[in-house]
C-alpha positions in Angstrom: -3.4 -22.0 -3.5 -1.7 -19.7 -4.9 2.3 -20.3 -4.3 5.6 -18.4 -5.5 6.2 -21.4 -8.1 3.1 -21.3 -9.6 2.7 -17.8 -10.3 6.0 -16.4 -9.7 5.6 -13.6 -11.9 3.1 -12.1 -9.8 3.7 -13.4 -6.4 6.5 -12.2 -4.4 6.9 -14.3 -0.8 9.3 -11.8 1.5 9.8 -13.5 4.7 9.6 -17.7 4.0 10.7 -18.3 7.2 7.9 -16.4 9.0 6.0 -18.2 11.3 2.6 -16.8 9.9 3.4 -17.3 6.5 5.3 -19.6 5.0 6.7 -22.4 2.8 6.5 -19.6 0.1 2.5 -20.5 -0.3 -0.7 -19.1 0.3 -4.2 -20.5 0.5 -6.6 -17.4 -0.1 -9.3 -19.8 1.0 -7.8 -18.9 4.5 -7.7 -15.2 3.9 -11.1 -13.5 5.5 -11.6 -9.9 4.6 -12.5 -7.8 7.5 -13.9 -3.6 7.0 -12.3 -1.0 4.6 -9.6 0.9 6.8 -8.7 3.7 4.0 -9.6 4.0 0.4 -7.2 5.9 -2.1 -6.6 7.1 -6.2 -5.9 3.6 -7.1 -6.9 1.4 -4.3 -8.4 0.7 -1.0 -7.5 -1.2 1.9 -9.0 -4.0 4.4 -8.1 -5.6 7.4 -7.7 -9.2 7.0 -7.7 -12.4 9.2 -5.2 -15.7 7.7 -3.8 -18.2 10.4 -5.1 -16.6 13.2 -3.4 -13.3 12.6 -4.2 -9.7 11.3 -2.7 -8.5 8.4 -3.5 -5.6 5.7 -5.1 -6.3 2.6 -4.5 -3.7 -0.5 -6.7 -4.2 -3.4 -5.7 -2.1 -6.6 -8.7 -1.3 -8.3 -9.6 -2.7 -11.9 -11.0 -0.6 -14.4 -9.9 2.8 -13.6 -9.4 5.3 -16.0 -5.6 5.3 -15.5 -4.7 1.6 -15.5 -1.2 2.4 -16.5 -0.6 4.7 -12.8 -2.5 1.8 -11.2 0.0 -0.6 -12.6 3.0 1.4 -12.1 1.8 1.6 -8.2 1.5 -2.0 -8.3 5.0 -2.7 -9.4 6.5 0.1 -7.0 5.1 -2.0 -3.6 7.1 -5.2 -5.2 9.8 -3.4 -4.3 10.0 -2.7 -0.7 9.2 -6.3 -0.1 12.8 -6.8 1.1 12.7 -3.8 3.6 12.4 -4.7 7.1 12.6 -1.9 10.1 10.5 -1.0 12.6 9.3 2.7 11.6 8.2 1.2 8.2 4.9 -0.8 7.1 5.7 -4.4 6.4 5.4 -5.6 2.7 4.8 -9.6 3.0 4.0 -10.4 -0.6 2.0 -9.4 -3.6 0.1 -11.2 -5.4 -2.8 -11.2 -8.9 -6.3 -12.7 -8.3 -9.2 -12.7 -10.4 -7.5 -10.0 -12.2 -7.0 -7.9 -8.9 -3.9 -6.9 -7.6 -3.1 -7.2 -4.1 -0.2 -6.3 -1.1 -0.5 -8.0 1.8 0.7 -6.2 4.9 1.4 -5.4 8.1 -1.6 -4.7 10.1 -0.8 -1.7 12.9 -3.6 0.6 13.6 -6.5 2.6 11.5 -5.2 6.1 13.0 -2.7 8.0 10.9 -0.7 10.8 11.5 -3.1 13.4 9.8 -5.6 12.2 12.1 -3.5 13.0 15.2 -2.9 16.2 13.3 -6.8 16.6 12.6 -7.9 15.9 16.0 -7.5 18.9 18.4 -7.6 16.9 21.5 -4.6 15.6 20.6 -1.8 17.6 22.3 1.3 17.8 20.0 3.9 19.2 21.4 7.7 20.4 20.1 8.8 17.0 22.4 5.9 14.8 20.9 6.8 16.7 16.8 10.4 15.5 17.2 9.4 12.3 18.6 7.1 11.8 16.0 10.1 13.2 13.6 12.5 11.1 14.4 10.5 7.9 13.7 9.7 9.3 9.9 13.1 10.0 9.3 14.3 6.8 10.8 12.3 4.7 8.6 13.4 6.8 5.5 17.0 6.4 6.3 16.4 3.3 6.3 14.8 2.7 3.1 17.7 5.8 1.3 20.1 3.4 2.7 18.5 0.5 0.3 18.2 3.0 -2.5 14.5 3.4 -2.0 13.1 7.1 -2.6 9.7 6.9 -1.2 7.9 9.7 -3.1 4.7 10.2 -1.3 5.6 10.7 1.9 2.5 12.8 3.7 0.7 12.8 7.5 -1.6 10.5 6.0 0.8 7.7 4.7 2.5 7.1 8.5 0.5 4.8 10.9 1.1 5.4 14.2 1.1 2.4 16.5 -1.3 1.4 19.7 2.2 2.6 21.8 2.5 5.9 20.1 5.0 5.1 17.3 5.5 6.1 13.4 5.4 3.5 10.7 5.8 5.2 7.3 3.3 3.4 5.0 2.2 3.0 1.2 5.3 3.0 -1.0 3.0 3.2 -4.6 4.7 5.5 -5.8 8.2 5.1 -4.9 11.5 3.9 -7.4 14.8 2.8 -7.2 17.8 5.3 -7.1 19.4 4.7 -10.2 17.0 2.6 -11.8 16.9 3.3 -15.7 13.7 0.5 -16.2 11.7 2.6 -14.4 10.5 6.4 -15.1 12.3 8.8 -13.5 10.1 12.1 -14.1 6.9 13.5 -13.4 7.0 13.6 -17.1 7.3 10.4 -18.3 5.6 8.7 -14.9 2.1 8.3 -14.4 2.8 8.6 -10.5 3.0 12.2 -9.2 2.8 11.6 -5.6 0.6 14.6 -3.8 1.8 17.9 -5.0 1.8 20.4 -1.7 4.6 17.7 -0.2 6.4 17.7 -3.8 10.2 18.8 -4.4 10.1 21.8 -6.5 13.2 19.8 -8.8 10.4 16.6 -9.1 7.5 19.5 -10.3 10.2 20.5 -12.7 10.4 17.3 -14.2 13.8 16.5 -13.3 15.4 13.3 -12.1 14.7 11.9 -8.7 16.9 11.1 -5.8 16.6 10.5 -2.3 16.5 14.2 -1.1 13.0 14.9 -2.5 12.0 12.8 0.6 13.7 15.3 2.6 11.9 17.9 1.2 8.3 16.5 1.6 9.6 15.6 5.3 10.0 19.1 5.6 6.5 20.0 4.6 5.7 17.0 7.8 7.5 19.0 9.8 5.8 22.1 9.0 2.2 20.5 9.7 3.0 18.7 13.0 3.9 22.6 14.2 1.1 24.3 12.8 -1.5 21.7 12.8 -2.6 22.9 9.0 -3.0 22.0 5.7 0.2 23.2 3.3 -0.6 25.5 1.0 -4.4 25.1 2.2 -6.8 24.0 -0.6 -5.0 25.4 -3.1 -5.5 24.1 -6.9 -2.0 21.6 -7.8 -1.4 24.0 -10.8 -1.1 27.6 -7.7 1.1 25.2 -6.0 3.3 24.3 -8.3 4.1 27.9 -9.6 4.4 28.5 -6.1 7.2 26.8 -5.5 8.7 26.3 -8.7 8.2 30.0 -9.8 8.4 32.2 -6.8 10.4 29.5 -3.9 7.1 29.6 -1.9 6.9 27.6 1.4 4.1 27.8 3.8 4.5 30.4 6.3 6.6 30.0 8.8 5.6 30.1 12.9 7.7 32.6 15.2 9.5 30.1 17.6 8.8 30.1 21.3 12.3 28.8 22.6 15.5 27.7 21.4 14.0 24.2 21.1 11.6 25.4 18.3 14.0 27.6 16.3 15.9 24.5 16.1 13.1 22.6 15.1 12.5 25.2 12.3 15.4 25.9 11.0 16.0 21.7 10.3 12.7 22.4 8.8 14.0 24.9 6.4 16.8 23.3 5.9 14.8 20.7 4.4 12.7 22.3 1.8 15.4 24.3 0.5 15.0 24.9 -3.4 18.3 23.1 -3.8 18.3 19.7 -3.1 22.1 19.7 -2.7 21.9 22.2 0.4 19.1 19.7 1.8 20.8 17.2 4.7 20.6 13.4 4.1 18.0 11.6 5.8 20.9 10.0 8.2 22.4 13.3 9.1 18.8 14.2 10.3 18.4 11.2 12.3 21.6 11.8 14.0 20.4 15.2 14.7 17.0 14.3 16.3 18.8 11.4 18.3 
């Protein structure tokens, strides 16, 4: 049995009064791990069951070539334990067991926004784009009010609920704004996010701000509308050069009506090269509401 008291360096309980996770204690014998939901650079996510409830369990890889990045990602997951918002995947607690770092999270579904974009049978009209956008920016605005920058916002990290709402997931690259204990630039941190969605100031090695997420959000707006991968399959060094040196962005489609025109204008404001010119998440939320 693992408890907050006996493993306080490794276990962080989010909600001691939860009806499913209580008393600051979890018995690992009650945790039944199911099938894999997905995998990434630092770990894999499996469905799991405990006390009749379904969760998602993220397990960080052991013996990876970049152990520092894996550890930083695990530490980043701890920073969102206090977040509770309908458009953010809930993180319940983190722990280390047999040298494997784990994160127990809310189970949402197997479907991501990227899955929907890639599925030709899914209809994504401008109204659905705006609904998705509002969900995403609502979660992002809440995180920003708590001084947390996601730093890896992309459709693959947006989960879709059974009723069609979006939840921002995977805070493994996130940082706390103004936290001097955490490296603030890509040159000092092992966590880089995904280059096609990464703000130009971060590609230049400058300090983070919440406006970096707004740039990524703008790329997501484009991807929902066009349903293509930003910058295709180009090498990340080519992407960096185009974005930083030439201020290039994915090709903007022609608007078919005023609603699309407003959507595209918002998208372009979000990916402005100057972060000071980008709107805040709260401003975008108000606009989309």
